[in-house]
C-alpha positions, 0 to 999 in steps of 0.5 A, spaced: 522 457 523 524 464 520 517 468 520 515 472 514 513 477 519 513 478 526 509 484 529 511 482 536 518 484 535 516 491 534 511 491 539 515 489 545 520 495 543 515 500 543 510 497 548 513 502 554 513 509 550 506 507 547 503 505 554 505 512 556 502 515 550 495 511 551 495 513 558 495 521 556 490 520 550 485 516 555 486 522 560 485 527 555 478 525 553 480 526 546 478 520 542 477 522 535 480 527 530 484 530 536 491 533 536 494 526 535 491 525 528 492 532 526 500 532 529 500 525 525 497 528 518 503 534 519 508 530 520 507 525 515 506 530 510 513 533 512 516 526 511 513 525 504 516 531 502 522 534 507 524 539 502 519 543 499 519 549 494 515 555 497 512 556 490 508 549 491 502 548 494 504 544 500 502 536 500 496 535 505 494 529 508 488 526 511 488 521 516 482 515 515 480 509 517 484 504 512 487 503 506 481 501 503 477 507 505 483 512 503 482 509 496 474 509 496 475 517 498 480 518 493 476 516 487 470 519 490 473 526 491 475 526 483 468 524 481 467 517 481 460 514 482 455 509 479 456 507 472 463 509 471 469 505 470 476 505 473 482 502 470 486 497 475 491 492 475 489 485 474 494 483 479 493 487 486 490 486 493 482 485 492 481 492 496 484 496 490 478 493 486 473 493 492 474 501 493 471 502 486 465 497 487 464 501 493 462 507 489 457 503 484 463 504 479 466 498 475 473 496 476 476 494 469 482 489 470 488 491 465 494 486 465 501 487 468 508 487 466 512 481 466 517 484 470 515 489 475 508 486 476 505 493 475 500 496 471 502 495 463 501 502 461 501 500 454 494 497 455 491 503 458 488 506 452 485 500 449 481 499 456 479 506 456 472 508 454 467 514 454 465 511 461 472 511 464 473 516 470 480 514 473 486 510 473 489 506 479 496 505 479 498 500 484 506 500 487 506 493 488 510 490 493 513 497 494 516 497 487 515 504 484 510 503 478 510 508 472 504 512 471 500 512 464 500 518 459 493 519 460 488 525 461 484 521 466 485 522 474 490 518 476 490 515 483 496 512 486 495 505 491 501 506 495 498 501 500 505 497 500 510 503 498 511 508 504 518 511 501 517 509 494 514 515 491 519 521 490 514 525 487 507 525 490 505 531 485 505 527 479 498 523 481 492 527 483 491 523 489 496 518 493 492 513 498 496 509 503 494 504 508 497 503 515 495 496 516 499 493 521 504 489 516 505 495 512 512 499 512 509 504 516 504 499 520 498 501 525 496 498 532 490 497 528 488 499 522 488 506 518 490 510 512 491 516 509 489 520 502 495 525 500 494 530 495 497 537 493 490 539 491 486 543 497 479 542 494 480 535 494 483 535 501 477 539 503 472 534 500 476 528 503 475 531 510 468 532 509 467 525 506 470 522 512 465 524 517 459 523 514 459 529 509 458 533 514 460 541 514 458 543 520 455 540 526 449 535 524 449 539 517 451 534 512 452 537 505 454 530 502 452 523 503 458 519 506 459 514 512 464 514 517 472 513 515 475 517 521 482 514 524 482 514 532 487 518 536 490 511 539 492 509 532 495 516 530 499 516 536 502 509 534 503 511 527 507 517 530 512 513 534 513 509 528 514 514 523 521 517 525 524 509 524 521 509 517 527 511 513 532 506 517 526 501 516 526 501 509 534 501 508 534 495 512 528 492 508 533 494 502 539 490 505 535 484 506 533 484 499 540 485 496 542 479 500 537 475 498 538 477 491 546 476 492 545 469 494 540 467 488 542 471 482 539 467 477 532 467 481 526 470 478 526 476 482 521 482 481 525 487 477 529 491 481 528 499 482 533 504 486 526 506 490 523 499 492 522 499 499 520 491 499 514 491 503 514 484 500 521 481 497 518 476 492 520 471 487 517 467 482 517 460 481 514 455 476 514 450 482 512 454 487 509 448 491 516 444 491 520 450 493 515 452 499 516 445 501 524 445 501 524 452 504 519 450 510 524 444 511 530 448 511 526 452 517 524 458 512 517 460 512 514 463 506 507 466 503 503 468 497 501 475 495 497 473 491 494 467 489 489 469 485 489 475 480 482 479 480 480 476 473 480 469 477 477 472 483 470 469 484 467 475 486 470 479 480 469 474 474 463 479 472 468 484 471 473 480 466 474 484 460 480 482 456 485 476 458 490 478 463 495 472 462 501 476 466 497 477 472 495 470 472 502 468 471 504 472 477 499 469 481 501 462 480 508 463 481 509 469 486 513 467 493 514 472 499 520 471 503 521 473 510 523 481 509 522 485 515 526 490 519 527 486 526 530 480 522 536 478 525 543 478 521 543 470 523 536 469 520 537 473 514 543 469 513 539 463 514 534 465 509 540 466 504 543 460 505 536 456 503 536 461 497 543 458 495 541 451 496 534 451 494 533 451 486 527 456 485 
């Protein structure tokens, strides 16, 4: 069976170098907010913006404990709090909305585009009220999303989009996840807040350590959102490989599209990094069975729109038919850099043979 993802392949290739790194960290005595974390923050900032005009404020990266934490801290940093509303796409992973709820604010699901599965910006103005404090734009599956024309703060949820965003300055904040399956995946969990606003970066740094500005002096109320040194070290090992990994994902997706040109693929984009390679099928159960019989594993990301999630029903404000249609039809195919050429051809053969 060709797997949707297999983390053990990368793990085996990096095990020796990582073991030496862990030994060095253990012997150093540093566990949190040490040189590994600081080095990763610097290196990731350079990777995100390798060529920067000296006239521009440098991008700042603040490493945190998870992608959900990155979203929560980003929203807090632009002033979202209890009683506020935040517009989110109705088709996304639940943490996008959960981060809003963690601050006592209300997520407002807005429908997505039929082709991209990203936020339908034409609907943002109608969903905006005097309580609206921010908009979250999700680059779903690694496909870049357009940002809405709004005066509200815009937070980019780039949990699945490492390498898909050309201009990090067009959003107020970009939030990344380093969950193990991501394009840049961690050994455990992790995230990062990226911004060109030094004041926002400073506030996020405070908020990730209980709102502390000096030892045991807390000027804001917050909790622990630190990244471990071991997590940062693993990410540093993966970062130099990320461009080649993204290219490999694009090659895999191109081969699949060529094998099934009439399938209903997510709308193509030159900067798509294919965290997931997704097609749509009105007969998803039958298609999954056919792929399984052909030795190809598949997955569903995600089976329910926010408007269909039991815990989030109370936030439904307007119909979201496109989001719910995506949830009913989406199907993820194997797409990760360590797939062999033979496995890719096997999946392509199944795509050509199975009507979707």
